N, CA, C and O atoms as a GROMACS GRO file, in nm:
protein
  424
    1MET      N    1  -1.817   6.725  -3.565
    1MET     CA    2  -1.752   6.700  -3.440
    1MET      C    3  -1.834   6.604  -3.353
    1MET      O    4  -1.779   6.515  -3.289
    2VAL      N    5  -1.967   6.625  -3.353
    2VAL     CA    6  -2.055   6.538  -3.278
    2VAL      C    7  -2.043   6.395  -3.332
    2VAL      O    8  -2.045   6.298  -3.256
    3LEU      N    9  -2.032   6.386  -3.464
    3LEU     CA   10  -2.018   6.254  -3.525
    3LEU      C   11  -1.888   6.187  -3.481
    3LEU      O   12  -1.887   6.067  -3.455
    4ALA      N   13  -1.784   6.261  -3.473
    4ALA     CA   14  -1.655   6.206  -3.431
    4ALA      C   15  -1.663   6.159  -3.286
    4ALA      O   16  -1.610   6.054  -3.251
    5ILE      N   17  -1.729   6.238  -3.203
    5ILE     CA   18  -1.744   6.201  -3.061
    5ILE      C   19  -1.830   6.076  -3.051
    5ILE      O   20  -1.801   5.986  -2.972
    6SER      N   21  -1.937   6.069  -3.131
    6SER     CA   22  -2.026   5.954  -3.129
    6SER      C   23  -1.951   5.828  -3.174
    6SER      O   24  -1.965   5.721  -3.114
    7GLU      N   25  -1.870   5.842  -3.280
    7GLU     CA   26  -1.792   5.727  -3.326
    7GLU      C   27  -1.688   5.685  -3.221
    7GLU      O   28  -1.664   5.566  -3.200
    8ALA      N   29  -1.628   5.784  -3.156
    8ALA     CA   30  -1.530   5.754  -3.052
    8ALA      C   31  -1.598   5.680  -2.936
    8ALA      O   32  -1.542   5.585  -2.882
    9MET      N   33  -1.717   5.724  -2.900
    9MET     CA   34  -1.792   5.659  -2.791
    9MET      C   35  -1.830   5.517  -2.832
    9MET      O   36  -1.819   5.424  -2.751
   10THR      N   37  -1.874   5.499  -2.955
   10THR     CA   38  -1.910   5.366  -3.004
   10THR      C   39  -1.786   5.277  -3.003
   10THR      O   40  -1.792   5.161  -2.962
   11GLY      N   41  -1.675   5.332  -3.049
   11GLY     CA   42  -1.550   5.255  -3.049
   11GLY      C   43  -1.508   5.220  -2.907
   11GLY      O   44  -1.458   5.111  -2.880
   12HIS      N   45  -1.529   5.315  -2.816
   12HIS     CA   46  -1.494   5.290  -2.675
   12HIS      C   47  -1.581   5.178  -2.617
   12HIS      O   48  -1.532   5.091  -2.546
   13VAL      N   49  -1.712   5.181  -2.648
   13VAL     CA   50  -1.805   5.079  -2.599
   13VAL      C   51  -1.766   4.943  -2.657
   13VAL      O   52  -1.764   4.843  -2.584
   14GLU      N   53  -1.736   4.938  -2.786
   14GLU     CA   54  -1.695   4.812  -2.848
   14GLU      C   55  -1.565   4.760  -2.785
   14GLU      O   56  -1.552   4.640  -2.758
   15MET      N   57  -1.470   4.852  -2.761
   15MET     CA   58  -1.344   4.813  -2.699
   15MET      C   59  -1.370   4.761  -2.557
   15MET      O   60  -1.309   4.662  -2.516
   16ARG      N   61  -1.458   4.827  -2.484
   16ARG     CA   62  -1.491   4.785  -2.347
   16ARG      C   63  -1.555   4.645  -2.350
   16ARG      O   64  -1.524   4.561  -2.266
   17ASP      N   65  -1.645   4.620  -2.448
   17ASP     CA   66  -1.708   4.488  -2.463
   17ASP      C   67  -1.601   4.382  -2.490
   17ASP      O   68  -1.607   4.272  -2.434
   18LYS      N   69  -1.504   4.414  -2.575
   18LYS     CA   70  -1.398   4.318  -2.605
   18LYS      C   71  -1.311   4.295  -2.483
   18LYS      O   72  -1.271   4.181  -2.455
   19ILE      N   73  -1.280   4.400  -2.409
   19ILE     CA   74  -1.201   4.386  -2.287
   19ILE      C   75  -1.277   4.300  -2.186
   19ILE      O   76  -1.218   4.214  -2.120
   20ASP      N   77  -1.407   4.324  -2.173
   20ASP     CA   78  -1.489   4.243  -2.082
   20ASP      C   79  -1.488   4.096  -2.124
   20ASP      O   80  -1.480   4.007  -2.039
   21ALA      N   81  -1.496   4.070  -2.255
   21ALA     CA   82  -1.494   3.932  -2.305
   21ALA      C   83  -1.359   3.867  -2.274
   21ALA      O   84  -1.353   3.751  -2.233
   22VAL      N   85  -1.252   3.942  -2.295
   22VAL     CA   86  -1.118   3.888  -2.264
   22VAL      C   87  -1.106   3.861  -2.115
   22VAL      O   88  -1.049   3.759  -2.075
   23GLU      N   89  -1.158   3.950  -2.032
   23GLU     CA   90  -1.154   3.930  -1.887
   23GLU      C   91  -1.234   3.807  -1.847
   23GLU      O   92  -1.191   3.732  -1.759
   24ARG      N   93  -1.350   3.784  -1.910
   24ARG     CA   94  -1.430   3.664  -1.882
   24ARG      C   95  -1.352   3.539  -1.919
   24ARG      O   96  -1.349   3.443  -1.842
   25VAL      N   97  -1.290   3.539  -2.036
   25VAL     CA   98  -1.211   3.423  -2.080
   25VAL      C   99  -1.094   3.401  -1.983
   25VAL      O  100  -1.065   3.288  -1.945
   26ALA      N  101  -1.028   3.510  -1.944
   26ALA     CA  102  -0.916   3.499  -1.851
   26ALA      C  103  -0.963   3.444  -1.717
   26ALA      O  104  -0.893   3.363  -1.655
   27SER      N  105  -1.080   3.486  -1.673
   27SER     CA  106  -1.136   3.435  -1.547
   27SER      C  107  -1.168   3.287  -1.558
   27SER      O  108  -1.141   3.210  -1.466
   28GLU      N  109  -1.227   3.247  -1.672
   28GLU     CA  110  -1.259   3.105  -1.693
   28GLU      C  111  -1.131   3.021  -1.698
   28GLU      O  112  -1.126   2.911  -1.643
   29ILE      N  113  -1.028   3.074  -1.763
   29ILE     CA  114  -0.900   3.002  -1.768
   29ILE      C  115  -0.843   2.990  -1.628
   29ILE      O  116  -0.793   2.885  -1.589
   30SER      N  117  -0.849   3.098  -1.552
   30SER     CA  118  -0.799   3.096  -1.414
   30SER      C  119  -0.874   2.993  -1.330
   30SER      O  120  -0.813   2.920  -1.252
   31GLN      N  121  -1.005   2.985  -1.347
   31GLN     CA  122  -1.084   2.885  -1.274
   31GLN      C  123  -1.046   2.743  -1.317
   31GLN      O  124  -1.036   2.653  -1.234
   32ALA      N  125  -1.026   2.725  -1.447
   32ALA     CA  126  -0.988   2.592  -1.497
   32ALA      C  127  -0.850   2.552  -1.444
   32ALA      O  128  -0.828   2.437  -1.408
   33VAL      N  129  -0.758   2.648  -1.438
   33VAL     CA  130  -0.625   2.620  -1.385
   33VAL      C  131  -0.635   2.583  -1.238
   33VAL      O  132  -0.568   2.490  -1.193
   34GLU      N  133  -0.716   2.654  -1.162
   34GLU     CA  134  -0.734   2.624  -1.020
   34GLU      C  135  -0.797   2.487  -1.001
   34GLU      O  136  -0.757   2.411  -0.913
   35TYR      N  137  -0.896   2.455  -1.084
   35TYR     CA  138  -0.959   2.322  -1.079
   35TYR      C  139  -0.854   2.214  -1.108
   35TYR      O  140  -0.849   2.112  -1.040
   36GLN      N  141  -0.773   2.236  -1.211
   36GLN     CA  142  -0.668   2.140  -1.247
   36GLN      C  143  -0.567   2.126  -1.133
   36GLN      O  144  -0.523   2.015  -1.103
   37ARG      N  145  -0.529   2.237  -1.070
   37ARG     CA  146  -0.435   2.234  -0.959
   37ARG      C  147  -0.493   2.152  -0.844
   37ARG      O  148  -0.424   2.071  -0.782
   38SER      N  149  -0.620   2.175  -0.816
   38SER     CA  150  -0.687   2.103  -0.709
   38SER      C  151  -0.694   1.953  -0.740
   38SER      O  152  -0.670   1.870  -0.653
   39ALA      N  153  -0.727   1.920  -0.863
   39ALA     CA  154  -0.735   1.779  -0.903
   39ALA      C  155  -0.597   1.713  -0.896
   39ALA      O  156  -0.584   1.599  -0.851
   40THR      N  157  -0.494   1.784  -0.939
   40THR     CA  158  -0.357   1.732  -0.933
   40THR      C  159  -0.316   1.709  -0.789
   40THR      O  160  -0.252   1.609  -0.757
   41HIS      N  161  -0.352   1.802  -0.702
   41HIS     CA  162  -0.322   1.787  -0.559
   41HIS      C  163  -0.391   1.664  -0.502
   41HIS      O  164  -0.331   1.588  -0.426
   42ALA      N  165  -0.518   1.644  -0.537
   42ALA     CA  166  -0.593   1.527  -0.489
   42ALA      C  167  -0.529   1.398  -0.540
   42ALA      O  168  -0.517   1.301  -0.466
   43ILE      N  169  -0.489   1.396  -0.666
   43ILE     CA  170  -0.425   1.277  -0.722
   43ILE      C  171  -0.294   1.249  -0.648
   43ILE      O  172  -0.267   1.134  -0.612
   44ALA      N  173  -0.214   1.352  -0.626
   44ALA     CA  174  -0.087   1.334  -0.554
   44ALA      C  175  -0.112   1.281  -0.413
   44ALA      O  176  -0.038   1.196  -0.365
   45HIS      N  177  -0.216   1.332  -0.348
   45HIS     CA  178  -0.250   1.285  -0.213
   45HIS      C  179  -0.287   1.137  -0.216
   45HIS      O  180  -0.244   1.060  -0.130
   46HIS      N  181  -0.366   1.096  -0.314
   46HIS     CA  182  -0.407   0.955  -0.325
   46HIS      C  183  -0.287   0.866  -0.357
   46HIS      O  184  -0.275   0.755  -0.305
   47VAL      N  185  -0.200   0.914  -0.442
   47VAL     CA  186  -0.079   0.837  -0.475
   47VAL      C  187   0.005   0.818  -0.350
   47VAL      O  188   0.056   0.709  -0.325
   48ARG      N  189   0.019   0.926  -0.270
   48ARG     CA  190   0.093   0.914  -0.144
   48ARG      C  191   0.029   0.812  -0.051
   48ARG      O  192   0.098   0.731   0.010
   49ASP      N  193  -0.105   0.816  -0.040
   49ASP     CA  194  -0.176   0.719   0.045
   49ASP      C  195  -0.152   0.576  -0.002
   49ASP      O  196  -0.126   0.487   0.078
   50VAL      N  197  -0.163   0.554  -0.133
   50VAL     CA  198  -0.143   0.420  -0.188
   50VAL      C  199   0.001   0.374  -0.164
   50VAL      O  200   0.025   0.258  -0.131
   51THR      N  201   0.096   0.465  -0.181
   51THR     CA  202   0.236   0.432  -0.156
   51THR      C  203   0.258   0.394  -0.011
   51THR      O  204   0.326   0.296   0.019
   52ASP      N  205   0.199   0.471   0.080
   52ASP     CA  206   0.211   0.439   0.223
   52ASP      C  207   0.149   0.303   0.254
   52ASP      O  208   0.206   0.225   0.329
   53GLN      N  209   0.033   0.276   0.196
   53GLN     CA  210  -0.032   0.147   0.218
   53GLN      C  211   0.052   0.033   0.161
   53GLN      O  212   0.059  -0.075   0.219
   54GLY      N  213   0.114   0.058   0.047
   54GLY     CA  214   0.202  -0.043  -0.012
   54GLY      C  215   0.320  -0.072   0.079
   54GLY      O  216   0.361  -0.187   0.095
   55ARG      N  217   0.376   0.035   0.138
   55ARG     CA  218   0.487   0.016   0.232
   55ARG      C  219   0.442  -0.065   0.352
   55ARG      O  220   0.514  -0.155   0.397
   56GLU      N  221   0.324  -0.034   0.404
   56GLU     CA  222   0.271  -0.108   0.519
   56GLU      C  223   0.251  -0.255   0.483
   56GLU      O  224   0.284  -0.343   0.562
   57LEU      N  225   0.196  -0.281   0.365
   57LEU     CA  226   0.177  -0.420   0.321
   57LEU      C  227   0.311  -0.491   0.307
   57LEU      O  228   0.325  -0.606   0.347
   58ASP      N  229   0.408  -0.422   0.251
   58ASP     CA  230   0.541  -0.481   0.235
   58ASP      C  231   0.602  -0.514   0.371
   58ASP      O  232   0.661  -0.620   0.390
   59ASN      N  233   0.589  -0.420   0.466
   59ASN     CA  234   0.641  -0.446   0.601
   59ASN      C  235   0.569  -0.563   0.666
   59ASN      O  236   0.631  -0.646   0.734
   60GLY      N  237   0.437  -0.570   0.647
   60GLY     CA  238   0.360  -0.682   0.700
   60GLY      C  239   0.402  -0.814   0.638
   60GLY      O  240   0.414  -0.915   0.707
   61ALA      N  241   0.426  -0.813   0.508
   61ALA     CA  242   0.469  -0.935   0.439
   61ALA      C  243   0.607  -0.979   0.489
   61ALA      O  244   0.632  -1.098   0.506
   62ARG      N  245   0.695  -0.882   0.514
   62ARG     CA  246   0.828  -0.916   0.567
   62ARG      C  247   0.816  -0.977   0.706
   62ARG      O  248   0.884  -1.074   0.738
   63ALA      N  249   0.728  -0.920   0.788
   63ALA     CA  250   0.709  -0.974   0.923
   63ALA      C  251   0.653  -1.116   0.916
   63ALA      O  252   0.696  -1.204   0.991
   64ILE      N  253   0.558  -1.138   0.827
   64ILE     CA  254   0.500  -1.272   0.810
   64ILE      C  255   0.607  -1.370   0.763
   64ILE      O  256   0.614  -1.483   0.812
   65ARG      N  257   0.691  -1.326   0.669
   65ARG     CA  258   0.798  -1.412   0.619
   65ARG      C  259   0.896  -1.447   0.732
   65ARG      O  260   0.939  -1.562   0.743
   66THR      N  261   0.930  -1.349   0.815
   66THR     CA  262   1.020  -1.373   0.928
   66THR      C  263   0.958  -1.472   1.025
   66THR      O  264   1.024  -1.565   1.072
   67ASP      N  265   0.830  -1.452   1.055
   67ASP     CA  266   0.760  -1.544   1.147
   67ASP      C  267   0.752  -1.684   1.086
   67ASP      O  268   0.770  -1.783   1.157
   68ALA      N  269   0.726  -1.693   0.958
   68ALA     CA  270   0.717  -1.824   0.892
   68ALA      C  271   0.852  -1.895   0.897
   68ALA      O  272   0.857  -2.016   0.918
   69ASP      N  273   0.961  -1.822   0.877
   69ASP     CA  274   1.094  -1.882   0.886
   69ASP      C  275   1.121  -1.935   1.027
   69ASP      O  276   1.177  -2.043   1.044
   70ALA      N  277   1.080  -1.857   1.128
   70ALA     CA  278   1.098  -1.900   1.267
   70ALA      C  279   1.015  -2.026   1.296
   70ALA      O  280   1.063  -2.118   1.362
   71ILE      N  281   0.892  -2.029   1.247
   71ILE     CA  282   0.805  -2.146   1.268
   71ILE      C  283   0.864  -2.268   1.198
   71ILE      O  284   0.862  -2.378   1.253
   72LEU      N  285   0.917  -2.249   1.079
   72LEU     CA  286   0.979  -2.360   1.007
   72LEU      C  287   1.099  -2.415   1.085
   72LEU      O  288   1.115  -2.537   1.096
   73ALA      N  289   1.181  -2.327   1.138
   73ALA     CA  290   1.297  -2.371   1.216
   73ALA      C  291   1.251  -2.448   1.340
   73ALA      O  292   1.310  -2.550   1.376
   74GLN      N  293   1.146  -2.398   1.405
   74GLN     CA  294   1.094  -2.467   1.523
   74GLN      C  295   1.034  -2.603   1.486
   74GLN      O  296   1.048  -2.699   1.562
   75SER      N  297   0.969  -2.611   1.371
   75SER     CA  298   0.912  -2.740   1.330
   75SER      C  299   1.022  -2.840   1.301
   75SER      O  300   1.005  -2.959   1.328
   76HIS      N  301   1.136  -2.795   1.246
   76HIS     CA  302   1.249  -2.885   1.225
   76HIS      C  303   1.303  -2.935   1.360
   76HIS      O  304   1.338  -3.052   1.374
   77GLN      N  305   1.310  -2.845   1.457
   77GLN     CA  306   1.357  -2.885   1.590
   77GLN      C  307   1.260  -2.986   1.653
   77GLN      O  308   1.303  -3.086   1.711
   78LEU      N  309   1.131  -2.958   1.641
   78LEU     CA  310   1.031  -3.051   1.696
   78LEU      C  311   1.038  -3.187   1.627
   78LEU      O  312   1.024  -3.291   1.692
   79SER      N  313   1.058  -3.185   1.497
   79SER     CA  314   1.068  -3.311   1.422
   79SER      C  315   1.190  -3.391   1.470
   79SER      O  316   1.182  -3.512   1.488
   80ALA      N  317   1.301  -3.322   1.490
   80ALA     CA  318   1.421  -3.390   1.538
   80ALA      C  319   1.398  -3.446   1.678
   80ALA      O  320   1.441  -3.557   1.709
   81MET      N  321   1.331  -3.368   1.763
   81MET     CA  322   1.301  -3.414   1.898
   81MET      C  323   1.207  -3.534   1.894
   81MET      O  324   1.226  -3.630   1.970
   82ALA      N  325   1.108  -3.531   1.807
   82ALA     CA  326   1.014  -3.642   1.795
   82ALA      C  327   1.086  -3.768   1.748
   82ALA      O  328   1.059  -3.878   1.796
   83ASN      N  329   1.178  -3.752   1.654
   83ASN     CA  330   1.257  -3.867   1.609
   83ASN      C  331   1.341  -3.923   1.724
   83ASN      O  332   1.355  -4.045   1.738
   84GLY      N  333   1.396  -3.833   1.808
   84GLY     CA  334   1.473  -3.877   1.924
   84GLY      C  335   1.386  -3.952   2.024
   84GLY      O  336   1.426  -4.054   2.079
   85VAL      N  337   1.265  -3.899   2.047
   85VAL     CA  338   1.172  -3.964   2.139
   85VAL      C  339   1.132  -4.101   2.082
   85VAL      O  340   1.123  -4.198   2.158
   86ALA      N  341   1.107  -4.110   1.955
   86ALA     CA  342   1.070  -4.237   1.892
   86ALA      C  343   1.183  -4.339   1.905
   86ALA      O  344   1.159  -4.456   1.933
   87ALA      N  345   1.305  -4.293   1.885
   87ALA     CA  346   1.420  -4.384   1.899
   87ALA      C  347   1.434  -4.430   2.043
   87ALA      O  348   1.462  -4.547   2.069
   88SER      N  349   1.416  -4.337   2.137
   88SER     CA  350   1.424  -4.374   2.279
   88SER      C  351   1.313  -4.472   2.315
   88SER      O  352   1.336  -4.567   2.389
   89ALA      N  353   1.193  -4.450   2.262
   89ALA     CA  354   1.080  -4.538   2.290
   89ALA      C  355   1.109  -4.678   2.235
   89ALA      O  356   1.078  -4.777   2.300
   90ALA      N  357   1.167  -4.686   2.116
   90ALA     CA  358   1.200  -4.816   2.057
   90ALA      C  359   1.303  -4.888   2.143
   90ALA      O  360   1.295  -5.009   2.165
   91THR      N  361   1.400  -4.812   2.192
   91THR     CA  362   1.502  -4.872   2.280
   91THR      C  363   1.438  -4.922   2.409
   91THR      O  364   1.469  -5.031   2.456
   92MET      N  365   1.347  -4.840   2.465
   92MET     CA  366   1.280  -4.880   2.589
   92MET      C  367   1.194  -5.004   2.568
   92MET      O  368   1.189  -5.093   2.652
   93VAL      N  369   1.125  -5.009   2.455
   93VAL     CA  370   1.041  -5.126   2.425
   93VAL      C  371   1.130  -5.250   2.419
   93VAL      O  372   1.094  -5.355   2.472
   94GLY      N  373   1.245  -5.236   2.355
   94GLY     CA  374   1.338  -5.349   2.349
   94GLY      C  375   1.386  -5.389   2.487
   94GLY      O  376   1.398  -5.508   2.516
   95GLN      N  377   1.414  -5.292   2.571
   95GLN     CA  378   1.460  -5.322   2.707
   95GLN      C  379   1.348  -5.388   2.789
   95GLN      O  380   1.373  -5.484   2.862
   96VAL      N  381   1.226  -5.336   2.776
   96VAL     CA  382   1.113  -5.395   2.849
   96VAL      C  383   1.089  -5.537   2.800
   96VAL      O  384   1.067  -5.627   2.880
   97ASP      N  385   1.093  -5.558   2.670
   97ASP     CA  386   1.074  -5.694   2.616
   97ASP      C  387   1.184  -5.788   2.669
   97ASP      O  388   1.156  -5.902   2.706
   98GLY      N  389   1.307  -5.739   2.672
   98GLY     CA  390   1.416  -5.820   2.725
   98GLY      C  391   1.396  -5.851   2.872
   98GLY      O  392   1.422  -5.963   2.916
   99PHE      N  393   1.351  -5.752   2.948
   99PHE     CA  394   1.326  -5.773   3.091
   99PHE      C  395   1.215  -5.875   3.111
   99PHE      O  396   1.225  -5.965   3.194
  100LEU      N  397   1.106  -5.859   3.031
  100LEU     CA  398   0.995  -5.954   3.041
  100LEU      C  399   1.040  -6.095   3.003
  100LEU      O  400   0.997  -6.193   3.064
  101ASP      N  401   1.125  -6.106   2.903
  101ASP     CA  402   1.178  -6.238   2.863
  101ASP      C  403   1.260  -6.299   2.976
  101ASP      O  404   1.254  -6.419   3.000
  102GLU      N  405   1.335  -6.217   3.046
  102GLU     CA  406   1.415  -6.266   3.158
  102GLU      C  407   1.324  -6.313   3.272
  102GLU      O  408   1.350  -6.415   3.335
  103LEU      N  409   1.216  -6.236   3.297
  103LEU     CA  410   1.123  -6.276   3.402
  103LEU      C  411   1.056  -6.409   3.369
  103LEU      O  412   1.039  -6.494   3.457
  104ARG      N  413   1.018  -6.427   3.245
  104ARG     CA  414   0.953  -6.550   3.205
  104ARG      C  415   1.049  -6.669   3.216
  104ARG      O  416   1.009  -6.781   3.250
  105ALA      N  417   1.172  -6.642   3.186
  105ALA     CA  418   1.270  -6.750   3.190
  105ALA      C  419   1.306  -6.788   3.333
  105ALA      O  420   1.350  -6.900   3.359
  106ALA      N  421   1.287  -6.699   3.424
  106ALA     CA  422   1.328  -6.728   3.563
  106ALA      C  423   1.228  -6.808   3.635
  106ALA      O  424   1.248  -6.840   3.752
   0.00000   0.00000   0.00000
């Protein structure tokens, strides 16, 4: 009977050791899962940040494009005005030359 009790105790100790080993493995797995969850969360956060920055860059590029289009339109207007001023100046030069010719002839 003592032998049976001793064997039962030994079996119980071995079973407890195995349960402890399984609990350690389960704890390590749980820690690894938590680490992976944390890493996944950090990656998702960085992806969100990069996406937001990309949106900001895109909005900035659109604003620059809009401003560039406005500047181009203004430069066309200025060019047309400069051509008008040049034509007026040429006409005035012709008028002044004609006036001077009349003065010389008189």
